[in-house]
Backbone as a ProteinNet text record, in pm:
[ID]
protein_1_A
[PRIMARY]
MVNFQIIQESIPKNDKIYFSFGTVNYEDRFCLILETKKIIDIDFIIVELINTVPTWVKLLLNLRNLIAGIFGLKTGKLGKISKNHEILNFKEGQTIGDIFIFIKNKNHLIAELKDKHLDFRFSILIWEKDGITKVYLSTIVKINNFFGRIYIFLIKPFHKLIILNFLKMLSREI
[TERTIARY]
6653.4	6729	6812.1	6956.9	7017.1	7052.7	7033	7085	7223.5	7336.2	7451.7	7492.1	7635.5	7663.1	7859.5	7869.7	8020.4	8089.5	8201.9	8242.9	8419.7	8466.2	8618.1	8702.1	8777	8844.5	9018.5	9070.6	9237.5	9285.2	9389	9443.2	9523.6	9461.5	9539	9751.3	9760.6	9936.6	9962.5	9940.6	9999	9957.2	9838.1	9788.7	9912.9	9921	9996.9	10034.6	9934.3	9984.2	10123.7	10121.3	10254.4	10376.8	10377	10450.4	10592.5	10710.6	10839.7	10767.1	10724.1	10677.6	10766.7	10806.8	10882.1	10762.9	10811.6	10788.6	10612.3	10507.6	10407.6	10362.6	10337.2	10290.9	10160.7	10068	9909.9	9871.4	9759.8	9678.1	9517.8	9467.5	9308.9	9284.2	9142.5	9057.8	8917.8	8810.8	8706.5	8650	8523.9	8449.8	8324.9	8282.3	8154.8	8053.7	7971.5	7921.3	7770.5	7757.9	7618.4	7620.1	7429.3	7428	7365	7411.1	7388.4	7460.2	7362.4	7428	7501.2	7494.5	7580.3	7718.5	7779.5	7947.3	7990.4	8133.5	8213.4	8308.6	8412	8537.9	8637.8	8726.8	8852.6	8796.6	8795	8744	8656.2	8526.8	8415	8441.2	8503.8	8522.4	8618.5	8727	8815.7	8713.6	8649.9	8535.2	8424.1	8371.3	8306	8333.2	8513.8	8508.7	8573	8609.5	8701.7	8542.3	8468	8348.4	8244.1	8247	8137	8196.2	8335.1	8352	8269.1	8229.2	8125	8192.4	8163.4	8199.6	8330.3	8243.3	8314.1	8485.9	8461.2	8592.8	8696.4	8651.5	8723.8	8801.2	8702.3	8770.3	8871.5	8832.8	8959.3	9062.7	9060.6	9143.2	9240.5	9144.9	9206.2	9301.7	9242.5	9333.2	9473.4	9459.7	9577.3	9659.1	9613.4	9711.3	9796.7	9708.8	9742.9	9878.1	9845.7	9936.4	10038.7	10022.9	10140.1	10241.7	10184.1	10264.5	10323.3	10340.9	10370.4	10524.4	10483.5	10641.8	10693.4	10637.6	10715.9	10687.5	10554.4	10497.3	10446.3	10439.2	10342.2	10202.2	10077.1	9985.5	9860	9953.3	9886.7	9756.4	9783.5	9671	9640.8	9503.8	9509.2	9428.3	9400.9	9319	9188.7	9128.9	8984.5	9016.8	8925.7	8925.8	8788.2	8755.3	8610.8	8562.3	8440.6	8338.6	8350.5	8373.7	8411.7	8508.2	8460.9	8589	8699.4	8622.8	8729	8829.7	8833.3	8906.7	9027.7	8960.4	9001.9	9056.1	9213	9300.1	9453.3	9429.6	9529.8	9577.8	9741.7	9788.5	9910.9	9933.2	10013.4	10169.5	10229.9	10335.5	10369.1	10218.4	10227.3	10199.8	10260.8	10220.7	10107.7	10069.1	9929	9925.1	9967.6	10021.2	10173.4	10070.8	10243.9	10195.6	10095.8	10051	10108.3	10156.4	10204.8	10138.7	10104.9	9991.1	10130.5	10074.7	10194.3	10105.5	10013.5	9922.9	9786.9	9749.5	9582.7	9575.9	9476.5	9395.4	9243.2	9179.8	9052.1	8979.2	9056.5	8939	9064.3	9182.4	9240	9358.7	9336	9461.6	9518.9	9630	9716	9799	9790.5	9896.6	9928.2	9994.7	10137.1	10158.1	10176.9	10244.7	10355.6	10470.4	10606.8	10634	10661	10681.9	10781.6	10822	10923.3	10838.1	10754.9	10704	10628	10540.6	10507.3	10518.9	10507.4	10494.8	10317.2	10242.3	10112	10105.8	9998	9923.9	9831.8	9754	9567.9	9597.9	9472.1	9427.3	9301.7	9282.1	9089.2	9094.8	8997	8982.2	8833.3	8819.1	8672.5	8690.4	8543.9	8558.2	8392.8	8366.5	8242.3	8202.7	8103.3	8049.9	7933.9	7837.6	7720.8	7610.6	7642.2	7553.2	7583.8	7721.6	7747.3	7892.3	7886.2	7988.9	8037.6	8151.6	8235.7	8365.4	8361.1	8444	8545.7	8675.1	8742.8	8872.9	8855.3	8956	9029.8	9158	9286.1	9407.1	9437.7	9523.5	9611.7	9773.2	9881.7	9999.7	10019.6	10140.5	10254.9	10343.7	10512.3	10534.7	10544.9	10566.5	10737.7	10806.2	10923.5	10954.6	10879.6	10945.7	10852.6	10901.8	10803.9	10698.2	10732.8	10609.4	10490.8	10532.6	10464.1	10357.2	10432.2	10425.9	10271.3	10310.3	10192.4	10076.3	10147.8	10056.5	9913	9962.6	9869	9800.2	9858.3	9736.5	9636.2	9648.8	9559.9	9456.6	9499	9468.2	9341.5	9429.7	9324	9185.5	9158.1	8998	8922.6	8918.9	8915.5	8892.3	9016.4	9002.1	8935.2	8881.8	8790.9	8640.6	8598.3	8490.8	8487.7	8585.2	8625.4	8562.8	8645.3	8642.5	8474.5	8441.4	8293.7	8162.5	8220.9	8125.5	8105.6	8252.3	8278.8	8170.1	8202.8	8176.4	7993.5	7940.9	7791.7	7754.2	7864.2	7803.2	7781.8	7923.8	7911.6	7813.4	7776.8	7650.6	7554.7	7513.9	7391.7	7373	7535	7564.4	7583	7591.3	7580.4	7437.8
9919.7	10056.1	10002.5	10012.3	10056.2	10152.7	10191.5	10349	10336.1	10448.7	10436.3	10604.4	10588.1	10711.4	10690.2	10805.5	10807	10961.8	10898.5	11019.1	10994.5	11119.3	11126.6	11150.4	11055.7	11086.9	11077.3	11093.1	11096.3	10922.4	10908.7	10810.9	10764.5	10641.2	10644.4	10592	10693.4	10700	10544.7	10441.4	10308.9	10200.7	10264.7	10211.9	10123.6	9979	9933.8	10004.4	10098.6	10154.5	10221.1	10301.1	10398.6	10336	10155.8	10087.7	10074.3	10134.6	10117.8	10219.7	10338.9	10379.8	10515	10579.4	10713.6	10841.4	10975.6	11082.5	11049.2	11122.3	11134.6	11291.5	11331.3	11440.9	11473.1	11364	11362	11263.8	11267.3	11166.6	11149.3	11059.1	11074.7	10952.7	10941.2	10836.4	10875.7	10750.3	10785	10618.1	10681.8	10526.4	10523.3	10413.5	10397.7	10305.1	10363.2	10264.2	10258.2	10110.4	10054.5	9944.4	9919	9846.6	9715.3	9591.4	9487.4	9357.7	9227.2	9115.8	9041.2	9116.6	9056.1	9036.1	8954.1	8896.1	8971.9	9028.9	9088	9065.3	9091.2	9011.7	9102.5	9098.1	9212.2	9156.3	9027.7	8979.1	9073.3	9094.3	9147.6	9313.1	9326.5	9496.5	9513.5	9409.9	9438.9	9445.8	9341.1	9303.5	9435.3	9452.1	9587.2	9720.5	9736.3	9865.7	9853.9	9739.5	9756.2	9745.4	9661.1	9660.4	9771.5	9853.6	9977.7	10090.2	10089.9	10215.2	10264	10415.1	10455.5	10541.5	10556.5	10621.2	10695.7	10844.2	10887.4	10931.6	10863.2	10780.8	10705.2	10671.9	10590.6	10634.5	10760.5	10874.3	10965.3	10965	11074.9	10975.7	10810.3	10737.7	10740.7	10701.8	10720.3	10810.9	10982.9	11063	11050	11034.4	11048.4	10903.9	10835.6	10721	10733	10845.1	10888.1	11002	11073.1	11153.8	11138	11042.9	10975	10902.2	10813.5	10753.5	10869.3	10949.3	11044.9	11058.1	11100.4	11119.5	11003.8	10872	10789.5	10734.8	10747.5	10691.9	10626	10483.5	10397.8	10450.5	10336	10366.1	10300.9	10207.3	10156.2	10040.7	9988.5	9941.4	9791.4	9758.2	9612.1	9549.4	9579.5	9483.2	9429.8	9328.5	9260	9202.7	9209.3	9139.2	9098.3	8961.4	8889.4	8887	8845.4	8862.8	8753.8	8710.3	8486.2	8479	8463	8502.3	8405.8	8328.8	8193	8202.9	8259.2	8366.5	8440.5	8555	8665.6	8595.8	8591.6	8535.7	8634.7	8746.2	8867.8	8783.5	8775	8758	8836.4	8829.9	8915.3	8893.2	8990.2	8967.1	8992.5	8962.3	8966.3	9116	9142.3	9249.7	9225.7	9305.4	9320.5	9457	9427.8	9553.4	9640.8	9727.6	9818	9845.7	9756.1	9765.3	9655.1	9675.7	9571.6	9501.4	9393.9	9388.2	9365.3	9456.1	9449.5	9362.5	9420	9260.8	9242.7	9125.3	9109.5	8960.4	9032	8887.1	8889.8	8838.1	8853.3	8980.9	9108.1	9141.8	9325.2	9261.3	9436.1	9373.1	9511.8	9499.6	9645.3	9655.6	9735.3	9697.2	9833.6	9809.3	9919.3	9959.4	10037.8	10064.7	10151.4	10176.8	10273.9	10295.3	10329.6	10401.3	10506.2	10551.3	10725.7	10746.4	10860.8	10969.7	11022.3	11149.5	11156.5	11000.1	11011.9	10828.9	10783.6	10632.3	10690.3	10602	10604.5	10453	10457.5	10321.8	10370.6	10227.2	10243.1	10118.8	10196.5	10052.1	9998.2	9918	9886.4	9816.2	9834.4	9782.9	9753.6	9626.9	9620.7	9556.7	9625.8	9612.3	9611.7	9468.1	9456.3	9336.2	9457	9412.7	9444.9	9322.5	9360.5	9419	9394.9	9433.6	9531.1	9600.1	9692.3	9702.3	9714.3	9706.3	9874.1	9885	9987.9	9951.7	9984.4	9986.3	10122.1	10128.8	10216.4	10207.7	10315.5	10316	10459.7	10401	10490.9	10550.5	10633.7	10661	10796.6	10742.7	10817.4	10859.4	10963.9	10912.5	10999	10991.6	11080	11105.6	11251.9	11352.5	11307.6	11305.5	11266	11378	11443.6	11553	11653.6	11792.5	11859.6	11832.6	11730.8	11684.3	11638.2	11574.1	11473.6	11632.4	11693.6	11796	11861.3	11865.1	11886.1	11830.6	11675	11604.8	11524.1	11585.4	11586.1	11688.3	11827.8	11919.1	11921.9	11870.3	11832.1	11735.8	11640.1	11472.1	11521.8	11560.5	11581.1	11611.8	11685.2	11688.6	11542.7	11517.3	11420.6	11296.5	11234.6	11136.9	11167.7	11271.7	11231.2	11247.3	11268.8	11296.1	11092.1	11051.3	10901.4	10806.5	10834.7	10796.1	10770.9	10849.6	10909.1	10839.5	10861.8	10786.1	10618.1	10608.4	10454.2	10406.4	10432.5	10401.5	10414.9	10519.9	10524.8	10415.6	10350.6	10261.1	10122.7	10150	10014.2	9995.6	10098.2	10075.2	9993.6	10037	10003.2	9808.7	9780.4	9615.5	9544.1	9586.9	9531.1	9491.3
11298.6	11252.2	11415.9	11468.1	11507.4	11611.8	11730.2	11758.6	11802.8	11726.4	11741.5	11756.4	11809.1	11836.2	11827.3	11748.2	11720.9	11744.9	11823.9	11896.9	11871.9	11898.6	11832	12015.1	12021.8	12109.8	12132	12231.9	12226.6	12238.1	12184.4	12168.9	12296.9	12389.4	12524.3	12477.3	12556.3	12530.3	12532.1	12576.6	12632	12470.9	12409.4	12260.7	12218.5	12172.8	12085.7	11957.6	11893.5	11778.2	11770.9	11916	11882.7	11920.9	11969.3	11988.3	11880.4	11898.8	11787.5	11672.2	11730.7	11566.8	11559.5	11682.5	11695	11670.1	11641.6	11644.5	11557.6	11632.7	11595.8	11537.9	11434.4	11382.7	11368.5	11363.4	11355.6	11419.3	11502.2	11538.6	11560.7	11504.9	11572.6	11571.6	11673	11712.4	11698.1	11632.6	11661.1	11691.8	11746.1	11806.1	11750.7	11729	11715.6	11820.3	11857.6	12007	11946	11989	11938.2	12047.8	12093.2	12154.8	12003.9	12025.7	11954.2	12037.4	11989.8	12012.6	11952.7	11830.8	11698.7	11760.9	11738.3	11805.2	11653.6	11662.1	11501.5	11559.1	11420.1	11428	11326	11329.9	11238.5	11110	11056.3	10985.1	10881	10985.5	10929.8	10906.1	10970.3	10987.7	10835.9	10849.7	10704.2	10602.8	10560.4	10429.1	10469.8	10518.2	10527.1	10498.5	10548.4	10498.4	10392.8	10309.7	10193.9	10058.3	10096.8	10032.7	10022.6	10114.4	10136.2	10087.1	10046.8	9992.4	9916.5	9966.5	9872.9	9707.9	9617.1	9467.7	9488.2	9601.2	9605.6	9644.2	9741.3	9819.9	9716.7	9639.5	9520.8	9439.2	9395.5	9311.3	9391.6	9467.2	9576.1	9583	9625.7	9619.7	9501.9	9380.2	9268.8	9208.4	9248.5	9233.6	9353.4	9437.9	9514.1	9456	9425.2	9383.5	9217.3	9178.3	9026.8	9078.8	9154.9	9188.5	9225.7	9357.7	9445.5	9320.6	9204.4	9138.8	9011.2	9021.4	8931.1	9062.2	9156.9	9239.6	9330.6	9291.5	9320	9470	9522.3	9626.2	9653.3	9738.2	9724.2	9737.7	9661.1	9666.7	9778.5	9850.9	9899.5	9885.1	9749.3	9679.1	9759.9	9757.5	9817.1	9719.9	9589.1	9554.1	9529.8	9494.6	9518.4	9681.2	9734	9834.3	9845.8	9901.3	9864.4	10012.5	9971	10131.6	10206.6	10144.7	10170.7	10284.2	10452.1	10513.2	10535	10445	10456.2	10366.7	10267.3	10181.9	10257.8	10285.5	10356.3	10500.9	10466.6	10574.3	10590.6	10690.2	10650	10802.4	10799.4	10898.3	10951.9	11069.4	11184.9	11100.6	11015.1	10985.4	10804.7	10786.1	10649.7	10570.5	10459.1	10347	10245	10248.1	10142.4	10048.1	9941.7	9825.1	9952.5	9979.7	10022	10206.5	10218.9	10378.4	10469.4	10597.4	10670.8	10800.2	10817.2	10907.9	11014.2	11105.3	11195.7	11368.8	11393	11474.4	11408.9	11455.6	11366.4	11443.3	11565.4	11632.2	11588.8	11670	11683.7	11660.1	11775.9	11791.6	11728.7	11698.8	11684.1	11566.3	11509.6	11363.8	11384.4	11365.2	11328	11185.9	11114.1	10982.3	10951.6	10888.5	10870.2	10727.8	10654.6	10522	10568	10514.3	10537.9	10389.5	10361.1	10233.2	10266.4	10208.4	10147	10260.9	10208.8	10238.8	10394.3	10423.9	10577.1	10566.5	10730.6	10754.6	10847.8	10833.9	10882.2	10900.3	11028.5	11116.9	11106.7	11105.8	11145.6	11268.3	11327.4	11372.6	11395.6	11404	11415.3	11577	11670	11791.9	11827	11848.6	11885	12008.6	12092.9	12221.3	12240.1	12335	12333	12488.1	12537.9	12692.1	12707.5	12742.1	12788.2	12660.4	12561.4	12476.5	12402.6	12446.9	12383.9	12296.4	12211.9	12107.6	12093.3	12085	12046.5	11899.7	11824.2	11733.4	11712.7	11756.3	11762.2	11618.7	11576.9	11420.6	11467.1	11496.7	11524	11430.6	11358.7	11284.7	11363.8	11333.8	11392.2	11252.3	11247.8	11091	11168.9	11072	11080.5	10997.2	10981.1	10841.8	10814.2	10693.2	10706.1	10561.8	10557.5	10453.4	10442	10346.9	10320.2	10243.8	10182.3	10097.4	10145.1	10287.2	10371	10422.2	10466.2	10514.3	10449	10336.1	10232.1	10206.5	10199.4	10212.8	10298.6	10379.8	10554.9	10567.2	10485.7	10509.8	10441.4	10283.5	10202.2	10245.1	10275.3	10349.6	10445.4	10539.5	10673.7	10675.5	10624.4	10605.1	10573	10427.1	10352.5	10438.1	10542.1	10609	10722	10791.5	10869.9	10822.6	10712.9	10655.2	10592.4	10547.7	10504.3	10609.4	10734.2	10878.2	10912	10899	11004.4	10882.3	10735.4	10670.3	10690.1	10689	10728	10838.7	10922.5	11134.1	11057.8	10995.8	10983.7	10901.1	10813.5	10706.3	10795.8	10870.3	10930.5	11014.8	11124	11160.5	11138.8	11023.8	10942.2	10913.4	10911.3	10907.4	10990.7	11098.4	11232.7	11259.4
[MASK]
++++++++++++++++++++++++++++++++++++++++++++++++++++++++++++++++++++++++++++++++++++++++++++++++++++++++++++++++++++++++++++++++++++++++++++++++++++++++++++++++++++++++++++++

């Protein structure tokens, strides 16, 4: 069993997640810190993120997508993604479903979804040094209208639970 710690912290103001985004109405950043000799990369994190989604989260996302579809909003569907890293080949500038890959390299991913009610970006950043690995998950949101305000109010508690759950699950896989 790997010892790990999860902390919440502020996103540094010079972080690339802010580049050309505009007004930020909500932001958060969580960091998983653990000791490991295993080298991990963004593709590993993406595969784990998608393939370890608990049933309760899938149910919430399906409900969200059903309601979003009624209002003509994007659902952000990604489809089936393989655990095979050779098949998983997201590239910077690529769109997967409704999600645009803004930045992607070995240790960093920033993706975004822009919609009528709100725009959001999320970032995954991996930092490794001297046997310590940190995985940062950051989110920023720009609310575009009244419905975006209602949406962020409703989703915010679940967002935090989902991120913390994912980081705990990830700590078991590293």
